[in-house]
N, C-alpha and C positions, 0 to 999 in steps of 0.2 A: 365130574360136569358134565360127561356127554349121557349120563343114563337121567340126570332131570333135565335134560331139553326134551321140547315137543318135539313130535315129528316133524312136525313144519320148517323147526328150527333146524332138524339134521339134515333137513331135503336140501334145504339153506346149503350147509355146506359142505354138504352132497355136490351140490352145483360148481362149485369153487374146484372141487377138487374135478370134479370132469371138466370144465375148461382151464385146465391147466392153474386154478391159482395158486391152489395150493396141492399138498403131497397126501394131507390125513386129515381127517377132520383134527384133529390137533394145531395141526398149521395153520388151517382154514380159520377155527376161535382166533386163534393169534393175531390174523391180517381182520380178523371182524374188530375186534380190541383195540390195534392200532388203529385201523382208520377212526373209528369212535374218538382217540385220543385226540389224535392228528387236527379232527374238524371241532370238536368239542373242548377244545381244550382250558375255552377263559371259565365253560362251566362247570370244567371239573375241577380248577381251581378255584372259585367260587364254592362250589358242594363240599371241598378239602375245608376251604377259611369255618364256613356256619358252624362243622362238625369240630371243627378244631375250637370253636365259641360254646359250642353243647356241650362240649370236655371240660373245659374252664367252667362254664354254672355249672355242673353241676359238680365241681369237685369244690367249688367253693359256698355249696349248699351247708346245708345244718344236714350233720349225722346222724344216720335212720337207725343205726345200729343200739345206740343209747335208749 
């Protein structure tokens, strides 16, 4: 995952480490993910519901293999 982050994003994780919020980039990334989950829980739930509906619609559609 770290190789997919931009230099700016890695610098943000390094700032969290330097500030003592996290001990590693992995822990800093986990902290960021938890922060988003805590602050955007309603939006995440709505997004998951929408994705489930798309899956159900796709599954109930015509079979493209024929």
